[in-house]
N, C-alpha and C positions, 0 to 999 in steps of 0.2 A: 398724282395728287390724291386720287381716290385711295390708293394703297396706303399712303401715309396717314390718311384720316383713319382707315381701319386699324392700322397698327396702333395709332394713338388711342382709339377706343378700346382696343384689346388691352393695352397697357393700363388704362384707367380702370377697366374691369379687374384686372389682376391685382392692382394696388388696393381696390376696394375689397376684394375677396380676402386678400392677405390681412387687411386691417380687421375684417369681420372675424375671421377664424383665429388670428393672433390674439385679438381682444378677448374672444370666447375662451381660448386656452388659458389666457392670464386670469380671467375671472374664475374659471374652474379651479385653478390652483389657489387663488385667493379665497374661494369659498370652501375649500377642503378643510375639514375640521382637524384641529391639532390632535395628534395621537401619539402614543408611545410606539415607536417603530421597531425597537429592538430592546431586549432585556426586560426587566432588570436582572442583573446577575452579580454575584459576590466576589470580591477581590480582597487581598491583603488582610485576611483574618488573623487575629492574635487573641490572646487571653482577654483583652479589654477593648478591642475595636475591630471594625470591619469597614470596607469601602463598598458602596453600592452604586452600580453604573448602569445607566440606560440611555437611550437616544429617543429623540422626537423628530417628527417630520417638518417641524417649523421652529423657529427661534423662540425659546420660552425660558422662564425660570423653573427651578426644580427643587423639590424638598421631599423628605422622608418623614412619615409619621411612624412612631415606634410604640409598641405596647408590650407589656410582659405577657407571657403565656400563662395567664392565671385562670383560664376558663371563662372570663368575661367576654361579652360580645365586643368587637372592635369599636362599635358605635356606642358603647355604654357611656363613655365620657370623652371629652376632648383629649386627644393624644398630643404629646409634645412633637414639635416640628423642628426638623434639622435641615437647614437650607444648603444648597450648593452655592457657596460664596468664595470670594477671593478678596482679601484685604478690606473686609467690611462691606463689600458690595455684592449683591446677588448676581451671579453670573447669568447672562442671557446668551443662549446658544442652542445647539441641537444635541450635544453631548453633555451629560450630566453625571457628575461624581459627587457623592455625599459621603463624607468621612465621619463615621460614628465613633465617638471616643468615650472614655470613662465608663465603659460597660462592665458588667460583673462577669467574672470568669465562670466557665461552665454553666452558662445560663441560656435558656431558650427564649428567644424574642420573636414577636410577630411584627411584620412591617408592611407598609404600603407606600408607593411612590407616586408623586404628583408632578405635573408640569402645567404651568399656565402660559398661554401664548402671549407674547409681547408684540403688539401690532405696531406701535410707534413710541419713540422716546424723543420728545421735543423739549429742549431746555430742562426744566425740573418736572415736566409732566410726562407720565408714562401711561399709555393707553393699552390696557389689557384685553385679551380675548378670552376664549374658553379654556376650561381646565380638562386635562386628561389624567387618568389615574388607574392603578391596578384595582381590581374588584375585591371587595370584602363583604359584600351584601349577599349575593347569591352564590358565592364560593368562599372557601376558607382563605384567610390572608396568608401571604407568604411568611416563612419562618427561617430562623437560622439559630444555631447554638454556638456560643463562643468557645474558644479552646480553654484549656485549664483543668480538664477532667483527668485525674490520675487513672492509671490502669491501661489495659490493652486497647488498641485501635487498629483500623485498617485504612489503607489508601491505595490509590491506583496511579500508574504513569503511562501516558501514551505520548507519542512523538512522531515527527515526520509524516504527518497525515497529508499534507500538501493538497488540501481542499478535497479530500476524498470522504465525503460525508458518509458513504455507505460503509467504508472500513471503520470510521469512527463509531458508527452505530453498532457494528458487529463487535468491536472490541469492548465497548462500554456495556453491551448487553449482558456480558459475562460477570459484571460486577453487581453485588448486592448493595444497591445504593443506600438502603436503610441502615447498613452497617458501615458505610464508607465515610471516614472523617473528612477527606478532601481528595481532590484529583489534581494531578500535575500534568500540565502540557509542557513537555520538554523540548520545545522549539520546532520550527519549520512546519507549522500548521497550515501555512500558505506558501505559494510559490514565489511571490514578490509582493511588496506592499504597494498596491495601486490605488485602492479606494476603500471607503467604509463599507459599501455594499459587498465588496469582495470578501472582506473579513467576516462579515456575518453570513453571507451565502455559502462561504467556503467551509466554515466549521462552527462559528459562534452561535448561530441560531439553533443549530442541532444540539450544542452543548447546553444552552439555556433550557431548551425543551426537555432535555434528559435529566439535568441535575443542577445547573449552575445558578438558578435563582434561589436555591435553598442549601446547597452544599458548596463550600468555597472551592475556588480553583486558584492554583498558583501557576504562574506562567514564567518559565525560564526562556528568555528570548533566544531564537536560533539565528543563524547566519542569514536565512532567507527573509526573516522579518526585517532585517536592516536594509533590504535592497528595494528600491523604487521610491517614487515621489511622495508616498504616503508613510514612509518609514518613520519620519520624525513625529507622526501623530500617535504612535504606539502607546505612550504613557497616558494619554487621554482615556484610552479604552482599557488598559491593563496597568493600573498604578501599582507600584511595588510598595512595600512597607517603608515608611520613613522618606518617601519621596524618590527613592532610587529603584532601578531595576535589578539591583543585587541587594540582598537582605538576609536576615536570619529570623526563623520563627521556631517555636517549640510546640509540641503536643505529647502528652503522656510522658514517657521516659526518653523522648528523642528530641534532638535539636537539629534543625535542617539549615544548611547554608545554601542559598540559591545564588548562582553566579551567572553573569551575562557575558557569554563568550565573545560576542562580536563576529567579525567576518573571518573567513578561513584562509584568505590570501593576504599578502602584504598590502598596506594602504596604498601603495604606488601602482597597484595592478590596474590595467586598463578597464577592467570590468566596473570599477567603482567610480571612474571619472573624477578622481580627486576629491570625493565628498566624504571620505571616512577618516577617522583619526582613532582607530581602534587600538593601536599599540599603547598610546598614552591612556586611553580609557581602561585598558586591562592593568596598567601600572597603578592607576587610581584605585582600582579594586583590590590589588595586591596590598596597598597600604591599608585600606579598610579591613581586609581579611586579617592582616597581622594584628590589628587591635581587637578585632571581634573574637577571635579564638582565645584571647586572654580574659574574657569576661567570665564572671561566675556562672552565668547562665549556660554558657557553652561548656565550661569545664565540668560542671556538676551533671551534665546530661549523661545518661547511661549509654545511649547510642548517638553517634555523631555522623550525619549523613550529608554529603555534599551533592548538589544537583546542578548539572551544567550540560548544555547541548553538545558541545565538542569535547571529546575525551582527551585525556593527557597522554599523548604518544609522540613518537618521532615522525609523524607524517607531515602534513602540510604546515604552513606557517602558523595557522591558528592553533593547531594541535601542539606545536612546540611552545607557543606562547602560554597556553594553559599549563603545559608541563613545567616550563622553566620558571614562570612567575608565580604560580599558585600551588603546584604540587609540593615544593619544599615546606611552605607554610602549613599545608594540610598533613604532611608527613609528621612534622614536629608537634602538631596539635593532636595526633592520635585519631584522626578520622577513620571510621570503621568501613565506610563504603562510599563510592563515587558512582552516581547514576548518570549515564551519558546516553547519547543517541548519535545522529548525524550520518552514520555509515550505511544505513538501510540494510543492516544485517545484524544477526544476533551473535554475540560472543561475550564471554566473561574473562576479563584480563586479571590473571593472578598477581598477587603482591610480588614486588621485586625490590631490589636495593634502591632503585630510583623512585618507584611508586610503591609505597609501603602499605597500600590498602587495595582491596579488590575493586575492579571497575566493571559494572554491568553496562555494556553497550547494547541498548535495546533496538530491535529491528522496527522498521516502519510498519510492519504488519503484525507486531506483537503488543501485548499489554503486560505490564508488571503489576501483579496483585501482591501487596505487601501486608503483613501483619506484624505488629510491634507489641511485645509484652515484656514484663520483667525478666522472663526466663530467656527469650530469644527474639531475634528479628528474622523473619522469614520472607524471602522474596521469591515468588513463583512467577514464571514467565509462560504466557499462553499465546497460541496463534489465533487467527481469526475463526478457526473451527472449534476453538476451546480445548485444543490439545496441549497438554503440558510439554513445553519445549526445554525447560531447564529450571534449576532451583538453586538458591544460595541461602545458607543459614548462618547467622552470626550468633553465637552463644553468648 
């Protein structure tokens, strides 16, 4: 009987301690101030628009304030606000995308991002909390410059980083970011899509710290980004141009086609557990590609460059899909170069009857540093030590 009483007493003490510490942890989280947890960073840059993405630690609304780079202080006047919205409603969440449109080409802008915590939404009443924002008082506001400038430019390509931040830093340290128009992540930046924190800890926090909050980044999704329970969330963090993960953009004398390769094995493979429909997705892209290469924008470009994670070869199923569905269209369109990755080794595939353009397959430990001018397009490949590995020049 005494033992039962003791056990009952201990049980009551345990419940009380659980309630005290549990409530304390809850209150601690509730009292934590809203903050910008990751970003902001630039996506989907064009001559007249850009997408700005960031995350917060609590559900909030989000907006961007935009100012011309005219030498005035950011606080000189009230700046126009562009909200994160869908169908006329401000989005409430932790991932914020603001799509700026109708911008002037080749124009430098300053920007600041804001998020206001939403504590509760009851019927028509919304209870707001504090506001978090990037600084413009004790530090310079963030900037970006839209595409549209004629003349020479430079860009860089890395791929297959697989969450190796040290390698990403080594490769990007070789780039003169002040002269770099944009950076391309050509797939497999992670091992599999598991969570938001994995994406940022794996590579994106490093990218933002190095360049991505002021220099645009284009992301050609790889096959590893399509794996895992977080894979479907990819467009929230890396929106393509026009709402798709395959798109076209121009800069200087060049036109770029970014394609979304999908997985490298048949959809029926046991590794995918029946969750993929990549063959039809690549067919959808083939139809889009057929129409896109007929546009004046593409036809008038001096250099036509395709970017895709998986190269067009006779290897696995994914390679053959890229070769059979897309390469014939690219052949007829007169593409000058195909930039690929995936193989974790460097090679340059020379043109053939089947693939009429050269293919750079970039290693997981190399960086492509490209310079485009009216005279030539030069692609130099360097390893992590900064040694020149190879070079391709298109006159």
